[in-house]
TORPA-4810 file (N, C-alpha, C, O; in nm, 3 decimals):
<nodes>
NODE_1_-5.607_2.023_3.820_-5.479_2.140_3.813_-5.414_2.125_3.655_-5.326_2.045_3.625_X
NODE_2_-5.492_2.243_3.541_-5.424_2.232_3.461_-5.305_2.301_3.434_-5.263_2.381_3.519_X
NODE_3_-5.218_2.276_3.286_-5.049_2.279_3.330_-5.003_2.447_3.375_-4.900_2.486_3.431_X
NODE_4_-5.141_2.535_3.318_-5.107_2.674_3.345_-5.049_2.656_3.516_-4.945_2.703_3.562_X
NODE_5_-5.118_2.601_3.566_-5.170_2.604_3.739_-5.056_2.559_3.846_-5.059_2.591_3.965_X
NODE_6_-4.888_2.428_3.742_-4.786_2.296_3.811_-4.674_2.498_3.824_-4.603_2.591_3.784_X
NODE_7_-4.729_2.447_3.886_-4.594_2.432_4.103_-4.466_2.439_4.010_-4.425_2.326_3.983_X
NODE_8_-4.357_2.591_3.927_-4.225_2.629_3.947_-4.146_2.563_4.003_-4.046_2.610_4.056_X
NODE_9_-4.188_2.390_4.000_-4.060_2.300_4.155_-3.910_2.338_4.054_-3.804_2.348_4.115_X
NODE_10_-3.912_2.351_3.950_-3.757_2.365_3.892_-3.714_2.501_3.983_-3.651_2.491_4.088_X
NODE_11_-3.768_2.662_3.913_-3.759_2.794_4.043_-3.742_2.764_4.124_-3.626_2.794_4.152_X
NODE_12_-3.807_2.693_4.232_-3.863_2.683_4.356_-3.702_2.623_4.396_-3.604_2.689_4.431_X
NODE_13_-3.710_2.507_4.381_-3.561_2.439_4.409_-3.390_2.531_4.369_-3.303_2.549_4.454_X
NODE_14_-3.386_2.555_4.288_-3.292_2.662_4.225_-3.261_2.796_4.332_-3.148_2.843_4.349_X
NODE_15_-3.399_2.850_4.405_-3.453_2.998_4.439_-3.374_2.903_4.615_-3.267_2.946_4.658_X
NODE_16_-3.445_2.781_4.693_-3.397_2.777_4.804_-3.218_2.737_4.810_-3.144_2.767_4.904_X
NODE_17_-3.164_2.643_4.647_-3.013_2.615_4.665_-2.928_2.698_4.669_-2.809_2.674_4.689_X
NODE_18_-2.974_2.802_4.650_-2.957_2.992_4.602_-2.891_3.024_4.789_-2.795_3.075_4.848_X
NODE_19_-3.056_2.935_4.822_-3.085_3.074_5.004_-2.985_3.004_5.104_-2.923_3.056_5.196_X
NODE_20_-2.985_2.834_5.048_-2.849_2.770_5.133_-2.749_2.745_5.081_-2.697_2.634_5.087_X
NODE_21_-2.700_2.845_5.016_-2.608_2.848_4.906_-2.546_2.950_5.058_-2.460_2.909_5.135_X
NODE_22_-2.617_3.084_5.068_-2.556_3.174_5.107_-2.602_3.186_5.250_-2.577_3.276_5.330_X
NODE_23_-2.645_3.120_5.258_-2.699_3.021_5.388_-2.536_3.059_5.446_-2.484_3.158_5.498_X
NODE_24_-2.463_2.849_5.383_-2.368_2.858_5.444_-2.218_3.004_5.423_-2.127_3.037_5.499_X
NODE_25_-2.249_3.040_5.319_-2.125_3.113_5.295_-2.131_3.159_5.411_-2.046_3.128_5.495_X
NODE_26_-2.281_3.281_5.453_-2.231_3.323_5.510_-2.159_3.324_5.634_-2.071_3.408_5.653_X
NODE_27_-2.197_3.209_5.751_-2.132_3.047_5.777_-2.018_3.072_5.767_-1.965_3.119_5.868_X
NODE_28_-1.952_3.054_5.672_-1.866_2.995_5.633_-1.757_3.135_5.644_-1.638_3.140_5.676_X
NODE_29_-1.844_3.232_5.606_-1.712_3.397_5.694_-1.708_3.427_5.784_-1.610_3.479_5.838_X
NODE_30_-1.797_3.410_5.825_-1.800_3.388_6.009_-1.656_3.380_6.069_-1.553_3.438_6.105_X
NODE_31_-1.736_3.245_6.051_-1.634_3.083_6.059_-1.535_3.123_6.062_-1.483_3.128_6.174_X
NODE_32_-1.453_3.174_5.940_-1.284_3.215_5.893_-1.281_3.358_5.965_-1.180_3.407_6.016_X
NODE_33_-1.398_3.414_5.962_-1.290_3.618_6.037_-1.268_3.522_6.178_-1.147_3.512_6.200_X
NODE_34_-1.356_3.442_6.286_-1.326_3.416_6.349_-1.258_3.351_6.420_-1.268_3.351_6.543_X
NODE_35_-1.128_3.245_6.316_-1.058_3.162_6.357_-0.894_3.295_6.324_-0.773_3.294_6.346_X
NODE_36_-1.010_3.405_6.253_-0.872_3.550_6.161_-0.823_3.584_6.321_-0.708_3.583_6.365_X
NODE_37_-0.940_3.612_6.388_-0.948_3.719_6.475_-0.844_3.600_6.620_-0.767_3.674_6.681_X
NODE_38_-0.839_3.487_6.658_-0.859_3.401_6.717_-0.680_3.374_6.716_-0.604_3.347_6.809_X
NODE_39_-0.646_3.401_6.527_-0.522_3.355_6.525_-0.449_3.467_6.558_-0.334_3.452_6.598_X
NODE_40_-0.516_3.621_6.544_-0.426_3.707_6.629_-0.405_3.695_6.707_-0.288_3.699_6.745_X
NODE_41_-0.510_3.669_6.786_-0.457_3.676_6.953_-0.360_3.574_6.967_-0.244_3.567_7.007_X
NODE_42_-0.483_3.465_6.901_-0.301_3.356_6.977_-0.117_3.418_6.942_-0.026_3.380_7.016_X
NODE_43_-0.088_3.522_6.812_0.032_3.581_6.768_0.068_3.647_6.854_0.188_3.642_6.881_X
NODE_44_-0.066_3.784_6.972_0.010_3.841_7.053_0.018_3.742_7.211_0.110_3.756_7.291_X
NODE_45_-0.035_3.697_7.220_-0.010_3.513_7.358_0.139_3.514_7.310_0.234_3.585_7.344_X
NODE_46_0.129_3.401_7.207_0.278_3.422_7.169_0.397_3.494_7.139_0.514_3.454_7.133_X
NODE_47_0.371_3.555_7.131_0.451_3.708_7.176_0.541_3.658_7.330_0.639_3.598_7.374_X
NODE_48_0.338_3.784_7.389_0.431_3.795_7.542_0.433_3.642_7.646_0.469_3.636_7.763_X
NODE_49_0.399_3.564_7.589_0.556_3.471_7.596_0.662_3.423_7.571_0.730_3.335_7.625_X
NODE_50_0.674_3.482_7.486_0.799_3.453_7.400_0.841_3.525_7.519_0.852_3.452_7.617_X
NODE_51_0.874_3.677_7.544_0.928_3.796_7.577_0.909_3.711_7.736_0.992_3.655_7.808_X
NODE_52_0.845_3.721_7.742_0.818_3.602_7.927_0.891_3.502_7.988_0.925_3.519_8.105_X
NODE_53_0.933_3.370_7.913_0.997_3.283_7.915_1.167_3.325_7.871_1.276_3.288_7.914_X
NODE_54_1.135_3.392_7.797_1.300_3.443_7.793_1.331_3.518_7.898_1.446_3.485_7.927_X
NODE_55_1.301_3.585_7.960_1.331_3.633_8.125_1.296_3.556_8.173_1.344_3.563_8.286_X
NODE_56_1.214_3.443_8.163_1.269_3.300_8.322_1.413_3.226_8.269_1.480_3.165_8.352_X
NODE_57_1.444_3.232_8.167_1.596_3.200_8.101_1.663_3.291_8.201_1.673_3.279_8.323_X
NODE_58_1.703_3.375_8.129_1.747_3.534_8.221_1.769_3.411_8.341_1.818_3.300_8.318_X
NODE_59_1.708_3.473_8.505_1.707_3.482_8.600_1.716_3.327_8.660_1.735_3.288_8.775_X
NODE_60_1.690_3.232_8.494_1.751_3.073_8.607_1.898_3.104_8.600_1.951_3.133_8.707_X
NODE_61_1.961_3.103_8.509_2.066_3.083_8.465_2.161_3.221_8.563_2.284_3.236_8.569_X
NODE_62_2.067_3.294_8.621_2.156_3.443_8.735_2.153_3.300_8.873_2.217_3.315_8.977_X
NODE_63_2.067_3.169_8.844_2.033_3.130_8.985_2.153_2.988_8.988_2.212_2.938_9.084_X
NODE_64_2.156_2.960_8.876_2.245_2.820_8.864_2.356_2.799_8.845_2.426_2.698_8.847_X
NODE_65_2.387_3.005_8.804_2.506_3.043_8.839_2.586_3.078_9.005_2.706_3.098_9.024_X
NODE_66_2.489_3.077_9.095_2.560_3.102_9.211_2.486_2.993_9.276_2.502_3.006_9.398_X
NODE_67_2.406_2.884_9.248_2.424_2.729_9.311_2.499_2.674_9.267_2.526_2.575_9.335_X
NODE_68_2.576_2.686_9.149_2.696_2.601_9.155_2.803_2.605_9.208_2.883_2.515_9.233_X
NODE_69_2.810_2.815_9.241_2.916_2.811_9.321_2.894_2.779_9.510_2.978_2.805_9.596_X
NODE_70_2.783_2.729_9.526_2.714_2.701_9.638_2.825_2.623_9.660_2.925_2.605_9.730_X
NODE_71_2.727_2.565_9.522_2.789_2.307_9.556_2.913_2.329_9.596_2.961_2.264_9.689_X
NODE_72_2.999_2.452_9.514_3.153_2.419_9.494_3.198_2.518_9.599_3.320_2.525_9.581_X
NODE_73_3.163_2.606_9.710_3.128_2.618_9.818_3.149_2.485_9.979_3.221_2.469_10.078_X
NODE_74_3.035_2.424_9.913_3.044_2.294_10.043_3.117_2.212_10.003_3.177_2.160_10.097_X
NODE_75_3.153_2.160_9.881_3.266_2.037_9.844_3.397_2.134_9.910_3.474_2.066_9.978_X
NODE_76_3.438_2.296_9.900_3.560_2.304_9.967_3.528_2.318_10.075_3.636_2.316_10.132_X
NODE_77_3.411_2.339_10.193_3.475_2.299_10.321_3.458_2.204_10.429_3.481_2.213_10.549_X
NODE_78_3.386_2.057_10.320_3.354_1.988_10.403_3.535_1.910_10.347_3.574_1.798_10.382_X
NODE_79_3.603_1.993_10.268_3.777_1.967_10.266_3.852_1.972_10.413_3.971_1.967_10.446_X
NODE_80_3.751_1.982_10.475_3.895_2.148_10.617_3.833_1.976_10.684_3.865_1.970_10.802_X
NODE_81_3.782_1.890_10.654_3.669_1.764_10.747_3.854_1.704_10.786_3.946_1.681_10.706_X
NODE_82_3.850_1.694_10.957_3.954_1.623_10.975_4.101_1.716_10.937_4.139_1.784_11.032_X
NODE_83_4.163_1.722_10.845_4.282_1.887_10.823_4.268_1.950_10.996_4.176_1.984_11.071_X
NODE_84_4.369_1.943_11.000_4.494_2.067_11.078_4.527_2.235_10.999_4.594_2.277_10.905_X
NODE_85_4.423_2.296_11.114_4.384_2.412_10.996_4.557_2.506_11.057_4.632_2.481_11.152_X
NODE_86_4.564_2.609_10.953_4.662_2.613_10.956_4.572_2.837_10.947_4.466_2.861_10.889_X
NODE_87_4.623_2.900_10.990_4.575_3.047_10.961_4.528_3.101_10.910_4.435_3.179_10.932_X
NODE_88_4.611_3.057_10.782_4.465_3.044_10.675_4.362_3.047_10.575_4.322_3.081_10.464_X
NODE_89_4.341_2.977_10.706_4.231_2.851_10.586_4.151_2.982_10.681_4.124_3.071_10.601_X
NODE_90_4.097_3.029_10.852_4.031_3.055_10.904_3.996_3.154_10.761_3.908_3.083_10.713_X
NODE_91_4.006_3.235_10.694_3.912_3.376_10.594_3.905_3.236_10.478_3.800_3.186_10.519_X
NODE_92_3.931_3.181_10.410_3.868_3.050_10.277_3.748_3.004_10.410_3.637_3.058_10.417_X
NODE_93_3.780_2.930_10.478_3.637_2.896_10.569_3.500_2.940_10.562_3.389_2.890_10.546_X
NODE_94_3.569_3.095_10.586_3.372_3.203_10.645_3.402_3.259_10.509_3.292_3.311_10.495_X
NODE_95_3.478_3.296_10.374_3.481_3.316_10.250_3.337_3.171_10.185_3.215_3.163_10.175_X
NODE_96_3.473_3.078_10.157_3.363_2.983_10.175_3.162_2.881_10.203_3.094_2.791_10.154_X
NODE_97_3.159_3.021_10.354_3.087_2.981_10.442_2.956_3.105_10.376_2.839_3.104_10.414_X
NODE_98_2.992_3.169_10.311_2.946_3.309_10.231_2.884_3.245_10.164_2.765_3.220_10.177_X
NODE_99_2.953_3.210_10.086_2.975_3.171_9.928_2.865_3.047_9.902_2.840_2.987_9.798_X
NODE_100_2.797_3.029_10.058_2.703_2.936_9.994_2.532_2.930_9.955_2.450_2.842_9.929_X
NODE_101_2.534_3.109_9.969_2.394_3.176_10.039_2.381_3.162_9.794_2.489_3.157_9.735_X
NODE_102_2.292_3.160_9.737_2.287_3.185_9.593_2.167_3.320_9.587_2.133_3.411_9.663_X
NODE_103_2.135_3.277_9.472_1.995_3.341_9.467_1.859_3.311_9.395_1.854_3.322_9.273_X
NODE_104_1.754_3.275_9.464_1.639_3.172_9.435_1.588_3.287_9.306_1.597_3.405_9.272_X
NODE_105_1.529_3.152_9.266_1.423_3.185_9.137_1.295_3.157_9.124_1.209_3.069_9.135_X
NODE_106_1.332_3.361_9.073_1.133_3.422_9.081_1.110_3.429_8.937_1.130_3.541_8.889_X
NODE_107_1.071_3.334_8.850_1.075_3.480_8.765_0.948_3.505_8.710_0.847_3.441_8.738_X
NODE_108_0.957_3.616_8.616_0.854_3.669_8.556_0.690_3.605_8.573_0.709_3.491_8.532_X
NODE_109_0.553_3.613_8.606_0.506_3.421_8.512_0.332_3.556_8.462_0.222_3.502_8.444_X
NODE_110_0.343_3.681_8.453_0.258_3.692_8.476_0.167_3.649_8.311_0.046_3.629_8.321_X
NODE_111_0.224_3.638_8.188_0.171_3.645_8.107_0.132_3.480_8.063_0.054_3.470_7.968_X
NODE_112_0.174_3.371_8.114_0.098_3.213_8.142_0.008_3.177_8.246_-0.073_3.085_8.233_X
NODE_113_0.029_3.295_8.419_-0.079_3.290_8.466_-0.183_3.347_8.376_-0.274_3.282_8.326_X
NODE_114_-0.160_3.477_8.361_-0.347_3.528_8.333_-0.385_3.407_8.152_-0.489_3.350_8.118_X
NODE_115_-0.355_3.408_8.136_-0.413_3.314_8.055_-0.456_3.142_8.060_-0.521_3.076_7.979_X
NODE_116_-0.407_3.110_8.160_-0.451_2.988_8.256_-0.508_3.003_8.352_-0.553_2.908_8.417_X
NODE_117_-0.526_3.157_8.394_-0.690_3.175_8.481_-0.770_3.206_8.406_-0.878_3.211_8.463_X
NODE_118_-0.777_3.232_8.297_-0.854_3.280_8.164_-0.924_3.224_8.141_-1.045_3.245_8.131_X
NODE_119_-0.789_3.025_8.108_-0.873_2.922_8.070_-0.901_2.927_7.912_-0.991_2.875_7.846_X
NODE_120_-0.748_3.039_7.858_-0.770_3.031_7.687_-0.674_3.026_7.689_-0.591_3.117_7.691_X
NODE_121_-0.659_2.878_7.690_-0.475_2.758_7.668_-0.515_2.723_7.553_-0.434_2.719_7.460_X
NODE_122_-0.670_2.686_7.531_-0.665_2.639_7.381_-0.670_2.755_7.256_-0.728_2.756_7.147_X
NODE_123_-0.572_2.862_7.332_-0.592_2.928_7.195_-0.485_2.923_7.154_-0.459_2.986_7.052_X
NODE_124_-0.367_2.833_7.229_-0.293_2.812_7.131_-0.282_2.635_7.090_-0.279_2.525_7.144_X
NODE_125_-0.276_2.724_6.908_-0.283_2.574_6.857_-0.201_2.438_6.901_-0.238_2.334_6.953_X
NODE_126_-0.062_2.490_6.852_0.053_2.382_6.893_-0.014_2.253_7.089_-0.051_2.274_7.205_X
NODE_127_0.013_2.142_6.998_-0.032_2.071_7.072_0.136_2.071_7.237_0.150_2.126_7.346_X
NODE_128_0.186_2.012_7.186_0.370_2.019_7.240_0.319_2.145_7.338_0.267_2.159_7.449_X
NODE_129_0.366_2.228_7.225_0.351_2.352_7.343_0.282_2.433_7.420_0.315_2.518_7.503_X
NODE_130_0.127_2.372_7.358_-0.031_2.360_7.543_0.097_2.269_7.638_0.177_2.319_7.717_X
NODE_131_0.085_2.149_7.605_0.138_2.048_7.676_0.197_2.133_7.793_0.145_2.178_7.895_X
NODE_132_0.333_2.140_7.739_0.483_2.178_7.853_0.323_2.325_7.868_0.264_2.290_7.970_X
NODE_133_0.254_2.444_7.816_0.250_2.471_7.882_0.243_2.552_8.012_0.279_2.647_8.081_X
NODE_134_0.135_2.386_7.983_0.022_2.344_8.102_0.127_2.273_8.223_0.129_2.301_8.343_X
NODE_135_0.212_2.172_8.147_0.257_2.203_8.250_0.404_2.212_8.365_0.490_2.141_8.416_X
NODE_136_0.346_2.383_8.357_0.560_2.405_8.319_0.503_2.475_8.511_0.601_2.507_8.578_X
NODE_137_0.414_2.487_8.558_0.392_2.546_8.709_0.428_2.392_8.774_0.477_2.406_8.887_X
NODE_138_0.418_2.271_8.739_0.410_2.136_8.809_0.577_2.138_8.843_0.598_2.125_8.964_X
NODE_139_0.725_2.154_8.743_0.835_2.193_8.737_0.830_2.292_8.809_0.848_2.255_8.926_X
NODE_140_0.815_2.396_8.802_0.884_2.514_8.932_0.808_2.456_9.025_0.876_2.444_9.127_X
NODE_141_0.724_2.423_9.037_0.670_2.393_9.197_0.810_2.230_9.263_0.865_2.215_9.373_X
NODE_142_0.815_2.166_9.164_0.922_2.047_9.201_0.995_2.175_9.279_1.000_2.176_9.402_X
NODE_143_1.048_2.275_9.204_1.230_2.306_9.217_1.206_2.337_9.385_1.234_2.287_9.493_X
NODE_144_1.131_2.461_9.326_1.072_2.570_9.469_1.113_2.507_9.580_1.204_2.562_9.643_X
NODE_145_1.059_2.383_9.629_1.066_2.240_9.708_1.167_2.175_9.727_1.152_2.103_9.826_X
NODE_146_1.274_2.163_9.675_1.386_2.198_9.655_1.442_2.342_9.735_1.529_2.357_9.820_X
NODE_147_1.422_2.363_9.720_1.463_2.520_9.729_1.443_2.620_9.922_1.492_2.706_9.996_X
NODE_148_1.366_2.548_9.911_1.261_2.584_10.012_1.343_2.492_10.136_1.391_2.537_10.240_X
NODE_149_1.343_2.380_10.100_1.455_2.280_10.178_1.547_2.331_10.183_1.579_2.334_10.302_X
NODE_150_1.624_2.381_10.121_1.784_2.435_10.050_1.807_2.564_10.157_1.907_2.597_10.220_X
NODE_151_1.708_2.608_10.152_1.708_2.782_10.260_1.668_2.746_10.459_1.719_2.780_10.566_X
NODE_152_1.561_2.668_10.418_1.628_2.560_10.576_1.660_2.512_10.696_1.642_2.487_10.815_X
NODE_153_1.766_2.514_10.511_1.956_2.382_10.621_2.009_2.524_10.663_2.064_2.553_10.769_X
NODE_154_1.982_2.605_10.557_2.065_2.689_10.555_2.104_2.803_10.633_2.206_2.867_10.657_X
NODE_155_1.905_2.802_10.682_1.929_2.955_10.766_1.854_2.893_10.874_1.867_2.965_10.973_X
NODE_156_1.756_2.760_10.908_1.761_2.709_11.084_1.880_2.617_11.123_1.957_2.635_11.217_X
NODE_157_1.881_2.514_11.032_2.058_2.430_11.087_2.134_2.480_11.026_2.132_2.366_10.979_X
NODE_158_2.259_2.579_10.932_2.360_2.541_10.922_2.389_2.697_10.971_2.473_2.744_10.895_X
NODE_159_2.364_2.754_11.031_2.415_2.908_11.021_2.381_2.914_11.204_2.442_2.987_11.282_X
NODE_160_2.304_2.847_11.230_2.196_2.820_11.405_2.373_2.759_11.510_2.407_2.775_11.627_X
NODE_161_2.424_2.706_11.420_2.510_2.561_11.469_2.667_2.607_11.422_2.765_2.567_11.485_X
NODE_162_2.684_2.712_11.283_2.722_2.803_11.304_2.830_2.840_11.412_2.948_2.816_11.439_X
NODE_163_2.705_2.921_11.464_2.747_3.063_11.586_2.726_2.956_11.704_2.813_2.947_11.790_X
NODE_164_2.617_2.880_11.709_2.621_2.767_11.815_2.727_2.784_11.864_2.747_2.846_11.968_X
NODE_165_2.886_2.679_11.731_3.002_2.629_11.774_3.093_2.746_11.764_3.194_2.746_11.835_X
NODE_166_3.063_2.862_11.670_3.220_3.006_11.690_3.062_3.091_11.664_2.970_3.110_11.584_X
NODE_167_3.114_3.118_11.795_2.984_3.261_11.837_3.030_3.426_11.809_2.964_3.529_11.817_X
NODE_168_3.224_3.395_11.761_3.238_3.510_11.686_3.272_3.617_11.664_3.256_3.683_11.561_X
NODE_169_3.333_3.651_11.782_3.384_3.759_11.859_3.371_3.882_11.854_3.291_3.884_11.760_X
NODE_170_3.396_4.058_11.896_3.494_4.140_11.761_3.610_4.089_11.784_3.652_4.061_11.896_X
NODE_171_3.693_4.067_11.632_3.837_4.016_11.576_3.914_4.104_11.733_3.977_4.022_11.801_X
NODE_172_3.916_4.242_11.791_3.916_4.349_11.818_4.001_4.266_11.938_4.117_4.249_11.975_X
NODE_173_3.834_4.220_11.977_3.853_4.164_12.140_3.919_3.952_12.102_3.893_3.862_12.181_X
NODE_174_3.962_3.941_12.029_3.955_3.826_11.946_4.072_3.753_12.018_4.163_3.734_11.938_X
NODE_175_4.110_3.691_12.183_4.272_3.668_12.147_4.360_3.568_12.054_4.326_3.449_12.053_X
NODE_176_4.475_3.610_11.973_4.512_3.490_11.924_4.477_3.334_11.920_4.461_3.232_11.987_X
NODE_177_4.476_3.394_11.779_4.428_3.176_11.772_4.288_3.207_11.756_4.223_3.193_11.652_X
NODE_178_4.244_3.252_11.873_4.150_3.176_11.931_4.029_3.138_11.751_3.965_3.033_11.746_X
NODE_179_4.026_3.203_11.672_3.948_3.186_11.522_4.009_3.027_11.473_3.946_2.926_11.442_X
NODE_180_4.099_3.042_11.479_4.210_2.940_11.412_4.074_2.823_11.484_3.966_2.800_11.429_X
NODE_181_4.117_2.775_11.599_4.095_2.678_11.666_3.925_2.672_11.706_3.877_2.616_11.805_X
NODE_182_3.874_2.724_11.633_3.710_2.739_11.695_3.723_2.686_11.578_3.824_2.618_11.595_X
NODE_183_3.704_2.675_11.513_3.644_2.636_11.279_3.773_2.508_11.328_3.808_2.470_11.216_X
NODE_184_3.842_2.440_11.411_3.888_2.360_11.473_3.801_2.246_11.545_3.778_2.125_11.551_X
NODE_185_3.775_2.349_11.584_3.706_2.322_11.704_3.558_2.201_11.577_3.542_2.079_11.576_X
NODE_186_3.476_2.326_11.485_3.362_2.279_11.418_3.375_2.153_11.316_3.302_2.063_11.274_X
NODE_187_3.496_2.194_11.302_3.533_2.094_11.142_3.470_1.856_11.182_3.433_1.755_11.123_X
NODE_188_3.510_1.920_11.343_3.552_1.824_11.442_3.421_1.753_11.445_3.392_1.634_11.434_X
NODE_189_3.318_1.910_11.469_3.196_1.887_11.570_3.077_1.764_11.440_3.099_1.797_11.323_X
NODE_190_2.990_1.666_11.449_2.966_1.656_11.413_2.757_1.655_11.355_2.671_1.577_11.315_X
NODE_191_2.775_1.780_11.387_2.541_1.849_11.396_2.695_1.891_11.266_2.738_1.824_11.172_X
NODE_192_2.747_2.051_11.328_2.826_2.096_11.200_2.893_2.048_11.089_2.884_2.122_10.992_X
NODE_193_2.962_1.937_11.073_2.963_1.812_10.930_2.864_1.764_10.866_2.871_1.777_10.744_X
NODE_194_2.744_1.698_10.921_2.632_1.689_10.889_2.539_1.808_10.805_2.468_1.803_10.704_X
NODE_195_2.572_1.901_10.885_2.479_2.021_10.828_2.539_2.101_10.670_2.443_2.146_10.607_X
NODE_196_2.658_2.122_10.611_2.698_2.107_10.583_2.638_2.023_10.464_2.583_2.071_10.365_X
NODE_197_2.657_1.900_10.490_2.687_1.736_10.403_2.504_1.785_10.336_2.456_1.801_10.224_X
NODE_198_2.471_1.789_10.424_2.292_1.782_10.374_2.259_1.895_10.261_2.184_1.873_10.166_X
NODE_199_2.345_2.061_10.290_2.380_2.129_10.189_2.420_2.148_10.178_2.471_2.241_10.241_X
NODE_200_2.473_2.089_10.068_2.521_2.009_9.965_2.524_1.881_9.843_2.567_1.828_9.741_X
NODE_201_2.405_1.892_10.001_2.300_1.775_9.880_2.189_1.813_9.833_2.142_1.765_9.729_X
NODE_202_2.112_1.932_9.924_2.029_2.014_9.900_2.038_2.082_9.767_1.960_2.090_9.672_X
NODE_203_2.165_2.129_9.792_2.254_2.199_9.643_2.248_2.141_9.475_2.239_2.197_9.366_X
NODE_204_2.260_1.982_9.527_2.345_1.941_9.422_2.196_1.916_9.332_2.194_1.931_9.210_X
NODE_205_2.013_1.857_9.449_1.934_1.808_9.361_1.895_1.921_9.400_1.840_1.888_9.505_X
NODE_206_1.878_2.075_9.390_1.809_2.200_9.260_1.856_2.223_9.175_1.791_2.245_9.073_X
NODE_207_2.047_2.231_9.177_2.083_2.217_9.022_1.994_2.154_8.880_1.981_2.190_8.763_X
NODE_208_1.929_2.011_8.987_1.957_1.873_8.929_1.753_2.000_8.819_1.694_2.046_8.722_X
NODE_209_1.760_1.982_8.909_1.597_2.090_8.904_1.627_2.173_8.821_1.591_2.176_8.703_X
NODE_210_1.676_2.225_8.860_1.697_2.418_8.724_1.756_2.337_8.602_1.730_2.341_8.482_X
NODE_211_1.807_2.294_8.643_1.879_2.207_8.507_1.747_2.184_8.383_1.758_2.209_8.263_X
NODE_212_1.619_2.125_8.455_1.517_2.017_8.399_1.435_2.140_8.337_1.368_2.137_8.233_X
NODE_213_1.448_2.219_8.397_1.425_2.398_8.410_1.418_2.426_8.291_1.322_2.413_8.216_X
NODE_214_1.599_2.494_8.252_1.630_2.572_8.184_1.633_2.504_8.024_1.642_2.556_7.913_X
NODE_215_1.615_2.304_8.088_1.594_2.257_7.931_1.438_2.257_7.825_1.417_2.254_7.704_X
NODE_216_1.368_2.262_7.924_1.210_2.284_7.950_1.231_2.390_7.881_1.263_2.372_7.763_X
NODE_217_1.217_2.549_7.937_1.269_2.652_7.924_1.263_2.702_7.716_1.194_2.781_7.652_X
NODE_218_1.409_2.574_7.667_1.466_2.624_7.575_1.368_2.539_7.488_1.335_2.569_7.373_X
NODE_219_1.320_2.408_7.573_1.172_2.394_7.438_1.067_2.456_7.412_1.047_2.478_7.292_X
NODE_220_0.955_2.510_7.520_0.889_2.612_7.505_0.938_2.733_7.453_0.844_2.808_7.428_X
NODE_221_1.038_2.778_7.428_1.103_2.827_7.325_1.104_2.873_7.239_1.093_2.995_7.226_X
NODE_222_1.121_2.776_7.128_1.161_2.692_7.008_1.075_2.646_6.922_1.086_2.613_6.804_X
NODE_223_0.932_2.649_7.044_0.801_2.593_7.000_0.736_2.744_6.991_0.618_2.776_7.003_X
NODE_224_0.818_2.804_6.974_0.686_2.956_7.081_0.728_3.038_6.853_0.647_3.065_6.765_X
NODE_225_0.825_3.042_6.853_0.961_3.112_6.805_0.905_3.047_6.631_0.912_3.116_6.530_X
NODE_226_0.862_2.928_6.635_0.860_2.811_6.570_0.683_2.884_6.468_0.642_2.892_6.352_X
NODE_227_0.642_2.916_6.591_0.442_2.883_6.639_0.395_3.095_6.600_0.297_3.156_6.558_X
NODE_228_0.480_3.116_6.629_0.472_3.324_6.560_0.521_3.330_6.412_0.613_3.277_6.350_X
NODE_229_0.381_3.451_6.369_0.422_3.459_6.215_0.545_3.547_6.201_0.595_3.567_6.091_X
</nodes>
């Protein structure tokens, strides 16, 4: 092979490098574009999550307020044990029994559930936020278990016990002193006092679990705000 037939290796190398570079650049542009789209999606997801968790906080505060009132009512009822009741105590007892009822925690959860069910939690870049979001349902489950136990104790235990001890006839038909004497007997009844004691215990447990939820909501909201551009 003479000199005129030699392969132009230098030119071929340059052209090959140019082709490789163009391919790599195309990949880089695609990756950048995909990353940008994912970040736009992430920002939309974060915005929806922020709205949802701020609403959760409002719902939880309402629940905590009524739980606190329920706990105060239960403690007040327990103070009547062994006490000689007066006519004025009657209305207080019935008022405190009414105050044992509370608002359940039923927060909005569509945004997070959609994210989890679609398997898109990895869209969230912040590792701590991702972990907290993944663990949120477990915390809610723990609280709801306490709430279910409390509901059972109030509606299936305490209320039937109250009506068994004090059938509460029409006020017009009640003899003078009827309610006072009935409540006096109720506060001597072991079943009744145990029911109130159990309700008080589970209200306190529910408040503790709800407070944990509140702290977690605050942490998640803070992390979301940091990530929102």
